C-alpha positions in Angstrom: 0.0 0.0 0.0 1.4 3.4 -0.9 -1.6 5.7 -0.3 -0.7 8.9 1.5 -2.0 9.5 5.0 -3.8 12.5 6.6 -3.1 14.8 9.5 -5.7 13.0 11.5 -3.7 9.7 11.6 -1.1 11.2 13.9 0.2 9.1 16.8 -1.5 5.8 16.1 -1.0 3.7 19.2 -0.7 5.7 22.4 -3.4 3.7 24.1 -4.4 2.1 27.3 -6.5 -0.6 29.1 -8.6 -1.6 32.1 -10.5 -4.6 33.2 -14.3 -5.1 33.2 -14.9 -6.2 36.7 -14.6 -4.1 39.9 -11.8 -1.6 40.3 -12.1 1.9 38.7 -14.1 1.0 35.6 -17.0 3.3 35.1 -15.7 6.2 37.1 -15.7 9.7 35.7 -12.7 11.8 34.8 -11.7 13.4 38.1 -10.0 16.7 38.6 -6.3 16.2 38.4 -4.0 17.2 41.2 -1.7 20.2 40.6 1.7 19.2 39.4 4.5 21.2 37.8 6.4 19.0 35.4 8.5 20.5 32.7 10.6 17.5 31.8 10.0 13.8 31.7 7.4 12.7 34.3 8.2 10.7 37.3 7.3 7.0 37.6 3.7 6.0 38.1 2.7 4.0 41.2 3.0 0.2 41.4 1.1 -2.4 43.3 2.8 -3.9 46.4 5.0 -6.7 45.4 5.2 -5.7 41.8 8.6 -5.2 40.1 9.6 -1.7 38.9 7.6 -0.1 36.1 9.3 -0.9 32.7 10.5 2.0 30.6 12.7 2.9 27.7 15.5 5.2 28.5 16.3 8.0 26.0 17.9 6.6 22.9 18.1 3.1 24.3 17.8 0.1 22.1 14.7 -1.9 23.1 14.7 -5.6 24.0 16.6 -7.9 21.7 16.2 -11.6 22.5 13.7 -13.7 24.3 14.6 -13.4 28.0 12.4 -11.9 30.7 14.7 -8.9 31.0 14.9 -6.4 28.1 18.3 -5.9 26.5 19.5 -2.3 26.2 16.1 -0.9 27.1 16.1 -2.4 30.6 12.6 -3.8 30.3 11.7 -6.0 33.3 8.6 -8.1 33.1 6.4 -7.3 36.2 4.8 -10.0 38.3 2.4 -10.0 41.2 -0.4 -7.8 39.7 -4.1 -8.8 39.2 -4.9 -10.3 35.8 -8.6 -9.8 35.0 -10.9 -12.2 33.1 -12.1 -9.8 30.5 -11.4 -12.1 27.6 -12.4 -15.7 27.3 -9.7 -18.4 26.7 -10.6 -18.4 23.0 -10.3 -14.6 22.8 -7.2 -14.2 25.0 -4.5 -14.9 22.4 -6.1 -14.1 19.1 -3.4 -12.6 16.8 -0.6 -13.7 19.2 1.1 -16.8 17.8 4.5 -18.5 18.1 6.0 -16.4 15.4 4.1 -13.2 15.0 1.9 -10.5 16.7 -0.9 -9.2 14.4 -2.3 -5.7 14.9 -4.5 -3.5 12.7 -5.1 0.2 12.6 -8.0 2.1 11.2 -7.4 5.7 10.1 -8.3 8.2 7.4 -5.9 6.9 4.7 -7.8 8.4 1.8 -7.7 12.0 2.8 -4.0 12.9 2.5 -3.0 14.1 -0.8 -1.4 17.0 1.0 1.0 14.7 2.9 4.1 12.9 1.6 3.6 9.9 3.9 3.3 6.3 2.9 3.1 2.8 4.4 6.9 2.5 4.7 7.0 5.7 6.8 4.4 4.3 9.1 6.1 0.9 9.4 9.7 2.2 9.8 9.6 1.5 13.6 8.3 -2.1 13.1 10.9 -2.8 10.4 13.5 -1.7 12.8 12.1 -4.0 15.5 11.7 -6.9 13.1 14.9 -6.6 11.2 17.4 -5.3 13.8 16.0 -6.5 17.1 14.6 -9.9 16.1 11.0 -8.9 16.8 9.4 -9.1 20.2 10.5 -12.2 22.1 11.2 -13.7 18.7 7.8 -12.8 17.2 7.6 -10.5 14.2 5.1 -7.6 14.3 2.6 -7.6 11.5 0.8 -4.3 11.3 -2.1 -3.8 8.9 -4.1 -0.6 8.0 -7.7 0.0 7.1 -9.1 3.2 5.6 -12.0 4.7 7.6 -12.2 7.8 5.2 -12.6 10.0 8.2 -16.1 8.7 8.5 -17.3 10.9 5.6 -20.0 8.4 4.6 -22.2 6.1 6.7 -20.4 2.9 5.8 -16.8 4.1 6.1 -16.2 3.2 9.7 -17.9 -0.2 9.7 -16.0 -1.2 6.6 -12.7 -0.2 8.1 -13.6 -2.0 11.3 -14.5 -5.2 9.4 -11.3 -5.1 7.4 -9.3 -4.9 10.6 -11.5 -7.6 12.3 -10.8 -9.9 9.3 -7.1 -9.8 10.2 -7.9 -11.3 13.6 -5.6 -8.8 15.4 -4.3 -9.1 18.9 -4.9 -5.4 19.3 -7.1 -3.1 17.1 -5.9 0.5 17.0 -7.6 3.8 16.2 -5.8 6.7 14.6 -7.0 10.2 15.6 -10.5 11.0 14.6 -13.0 12.2 17.1 -15.9 11.0 14.9 -14.6 7.6 13.9 -13.5 6.2 17.3 -16.9 6.2 19.0 -18.3 4.1 16.2 -15.5 1.6 16.3 -15.8 1.4 20.1 -19.4 0.2 19.7 -18.4 -2.5 17.2 -15.4 -3.6 19.3 -17.7 -4.0 22.3 -20.0 -6.3 20.4 -17.1 -8.5 19.3 -14.9 -8.3 22.3 -12.0 -6.7 20.4 -9.1 -5.3 22.4 -9.3 -1.7 21.0 -6.8 1.0 21.8 -7.5 4.4 20.4 -6.4 8.0 20.2 -8.3 11.0 21.7 -12.0 10.5 21.9 -15.0 11.5 24.1 -15.4 9.6 27.3 -17.6 6.5 27.4 -16.8 4.3 30.4 -19.6 1.9 29.6 -17.3 0.3 27.1 -15.3 -2.6 28.6 -12.9 -3.4 25.7 -11.8 0.1 24.7 -8.8 2.0 26.2 -6.5 5.0 25.6 -3.2 6.4 26.8 -4.3 9.8 25.6 -6.3 12.4 27.5 -10.0 12.4 26.6 -11.7 15.0 24.6 -13.1 16.3 27.9 -9.6 16.6 29.4 -8.2 18.3 26.3 -10.9 21.0 26.5 -10.3 21.5 30.3 -6.6 21.8 29.9 -6.9 24.3 27.1 -9.1 26.5 29.3 -6.6 26.2 32.1 -3.9 27.4 29.8 -5.8 30.3 28.5 -6.7 31.4 32.0 -3.1 31.0 33.2 -1.3 32.6 30.3 -3.9 35.2 29.0 -5.5 36.3 32.2 -7.8 39.4 31.7 -8.2 39.1 28.0 -11.5 38.6 26.2 -11.9 34.9 25.2 -13.8 33.5 22.3 -14.3 30.0 21.0 -14.8 28.6 17.5 -15.8 25.0 17.7 -16.8 22.0 15.6 -20.6 21.4 15.9 -20.4 17.6 16.5 -21.6 15.4 19.3 -18.2 13.8 19.4 -16.4 17.2 19.6 -18.9 18.8 21.9 -17.7 17.3 25.3 -14.3 19.2 24.8 -16.1 22.4 24.0 -18.3 21.9 27.1 -15.4 21.4 29.5 -13.6 24.4 28.1 -16.7 26.6 28.8 -17.2 25.0 32.2 -13.6 25.6 33.2 -13.7 29.2 32.0 -17.0 29.9 33.9 -15.8 28.2 37.1 -13.1 30.9 37.2 -15.6 33.7 36.8 -14.8 34.5 33.2 -17.5 34.9 30.5 -16.9 34.0 26.9 -17.1 37.0 24.6 -18.1 34.7 21.7 -19.0 31.1 21.3 -19.3 30.2 17.7 -20.0 26.9 16.0 -18.8 25.8 12.5 -19.9 22.8 10.5 -17.4 20.3 9.2 -18.4 21.1 5.6 -18.0 24.9 6.0 -15.4 26.6 3.9 -16.2 30.3 4.6 -15.9 31.7 8.1 -16.4 35.4 7.6 -19.4 35.6 9.9 -17.6 34.0 12.8 -14.5 36.1 12.2 -16.5 39.3 12.0 -18.3 38.4 15.3 -15.0 37.8 17.1 -13.5 41.0 15.7 -16.5 43.2 16.6 -16.6 41.8 20.1 -12.9 42.6 20.5 -11.9 39.1 21.3 -8.1 38.8 22.1 -7.8 35.0 22.6 -9.5 32.4 20.4 -9.6 28.7 21.3 -10.0 27.1 17.9 -11.5 23.6 18.5 -11.2 22.2 15.0 -8.9 20.0 12.9 -5.7 21.3 11.2 -7.0 21.9 7.7 -10.0 23.9 9.0 -7.7 25.8 11.4 -5.5 26.9 8.5 -8.5 28.3 6.6 -9.9 30.1 9.6 -6.6 31.7 10.5 -5.9 32.6 6.9 -9.3 34.2 6.4 -9.0 36.0 9.7 -5.8 37.6 8.6 -7.5 38.7 5.4 -10.1 40.4 7.5 -7.5 42.1 9.6 -8.2 40.1 12.7 -5.1 39.0 14.6 -6.0 37.4 18.0 -4.0 35.0 20.1 -4.9 31.6 18.5 -4.8 28.4 20.7 -5.2 25.4 18.5 -4.2 21.7 17.9 -0.6 22.3 16.6 0.6 20.4 13.5 3.5 21.0 11.3 1.1 21.3 8.4 -0.1 24.5 9.9 3.3 26.2 10.3 4.4 24.8 7.0 1.4 26.2 5.2 1.0 29.6 6.9 4.7 30.0 7.4 5.6 33.4 9.1 1.8 34.0 9.4 1.9 31.6 12.4 4.4 33.9 14.1 3.4 37.4 13.1 1.9 39.5 14.5 1.2 37.1 17.4 2.8 33.6 17.6 0.1 30.9 17.6 0.0 28.6 20.6 -1.0 24.9 20.6 -2.1 22.3 23.0 -0.8 18.8 22.2 -0.4 15.3 23.6 3.0 14.7 21.9 6.4 16.6 22.0 7.2 19.0 19.2 9.3 17.9 16.3 11.1 19.7 13.5 13.3 17.7 11.1 17.0 18.0 12.1 16.3 20.0 15.3 17.7 18.5 18.5 18.7 21.6 20.6 16.7 24.0 22.7 13.2 22.8 23.6 13.9 19.5 21.9 17.1 18.7 23.8 15.5 16.5 26.5 14.6 13.9 23.9 17.3 14.7 21.3 18.6 11.1 21.3 15.2 9.7 20.4 14.9 12.2 17.5 18.3 11.1 16.2 17.3 7.4 16.4 14.0 8.1 14.7 15.7 10.1 11.8 18.4 7.4 11.3 15.9 4.5 11.1 13.4 6.5 9.1 16.1 7.2 6.6 17.0 3.5 6.4 13.6 2.0 6.2 11.2 4.7 4.7 11.0 6.8 1.6 8.7 9.7 2.6 9.3 12.9 4.4 10.2 13.0 8.0 7.7 15.2 9.8 5.5 15.3 12.9 3.1 12.7 11.5 5.9 10.1 11.2 7.5 11.3 14.4 4.3 10.8 16.4 3.7 7.5 14.8 7.2 6.4 15.8 6.5 7.4 19.4 3.2 5.6 19.3 4.7 2.4 18.1 7.6 2.6 20.6 5.0 2.8 23.4 3.3 -0.3 22.0 6.7 -2.0 21.8 7.5 -1.1 25.4 4.1 -2.3 26.6 4.4 -5.7 24.8 7.9 -6.2 26.1 6.6 -5.6 29.6 3.7 -8.0 29.0 6.3 -10.8 28.6 6.9 -13.6 26.2 3.6 -15.3 27.2 1.5 -12.2 26.9 -2.3 -12.4 26.6 -4.9 -9.8 26.2 -6.0 -10.2 29.9 -2.4 -9.9 31.1 -2.0 -6.7 29.0 -5.1 -5.3 30.5 -3.9 -6.1 34.1 -0.5 -4.6 33.4 -1.8 -1.3 32.3 -4.6 -1.1 34.9 -1.9 -1.6 37.6 0.0 1.4 36.2 3.0 -0.8 35.4 3.9 0.8 32.0 5.8 4.0 32.0 5.9 6.4 29.1 8.6 6.2 26.4 10.8 9.3 26.0 8.9 12.5 25.1 5.5 11.4 26.3 3.7 12.1 29.6 2.6 9.8 32.4 -0.5 7.6 32.6 -3.0 6.9 35.4 -5.6 4.3 34.7 -6.7 4.2 38.3 -9.0 7.2 37.8 -11.6 5.7 35.5 -10.2 2.4 34.2 -10.2 3.2 30.5 -8.4 6.5 29.9 -4.9 6.9 31.3 -3.8 10.3 29.9 -4.2 13.6 31.8 -1.2 15.6 30.8 -0.7 18.0 27.9 2.1 19.9 26.2 2.0 23.5 25.0 3.7 24.6 21.8 4.4 28.1 20.4 5.2 28.9 16.8 8.6 30.4 16.1 10.9 31.2 13.2 14.2 29.4 12.9 16.5 29.3 9.9 13.9 31.1 7.8 11.2 28.6 8.4 8.3 28.4 10.9 7.8 25.5 13.3 6.7 24.6 16.8 8.8 24.8 20.0 7.8 23.3 23.3 7.1 25.9 26.0 5.6 23.4 28.6 5.8 19.6 28.7 3.6 17.2 30.6 1.4 19.7 32.4 -1.5 18.4 34.4 -2.7 21.8 35.4 -1.7 25.5 35.0 
């Protein structure tokens, strides 16, 4: 397959798990305690009697061989934690055989003519694992992809799900797409698929779906906290996608703003099929809004910002930050006011390892070297985020051990025995049993060497 991939694919596999019975399953997203983390987060808690949480140190080579202790990555297989009975014996090792581990990812593969990304780029990490590290405990990773077409027509999501299901995967994965993931969660629940997905609205009734990422609700809440912290006293407006799957993030943003005694100067919906935003921009401008939280995807954000500039409106934008935006708008992302972004991944610019990237420079170098060796497309934030996602999956599977099962994987993550790989924030599945992410990163656009890009200004923040 050589079809190009869209912005919404992003980090494919930063996901998490919880068991069906007892414990924290079904609990709501709780308010996070105040922390002040600006570098890699500290270790998560472990159960009494469990071994240390496994992790990959910066630039380390993951496990090579079949022992219980990882090679250069220092992975130790934990013991002594509860293993749930979520999956039956017949379901427990589907896709996990003596010689391979099968996984399948659904994502919007058909919507990416703008991207120079292909299957080799996405699979660079697994080729590195399979060809240089001997797989995972001797098993080769077999990753498949199915096109969900961003859910543009009614049959897109079920078709992608069925394509993945036909592969009989050990784990089914969901690339970013607020509107696709809920549909797949419903289907995965019916079939008892172990489903790990990107950002989505909360639904703790689902027993088989999990995510390492913050929920849509948490993302909206953190964005509001950032705006209140960084832009105190300024008039705030929101432009948001009118969608039931985006709405929870819009709602938590508004709630957090209101809780702090701030009223929104404008709260303006847009439809996913809109192309002209002059009405929303005029409203923001006339109400003298100084900060706009733009709760939309990257391509729409580009159009709204571009049209706002044409109408002479230059607020502080707070958006989802992708390199496509800085690459398209160029100096327009910096002048007159640098755009800010809220993200769940660390910033990446090809060839940049100093400054705000220095804490994970060794991982950037490893990624760029292996991508050059195994892939043909351009290195950018899409392939970088995918690399980190697959590295997290690798770390998790190593920690699960050579006799890994779906139930063991669930127990491992629910016990908080998987630490983040370099560049990503901590997890806590004890809060609600299904969503482990609560931290965000903040980017700011900057010019460097004549080109625009994102720099980290805050990493792994749980509150502001």
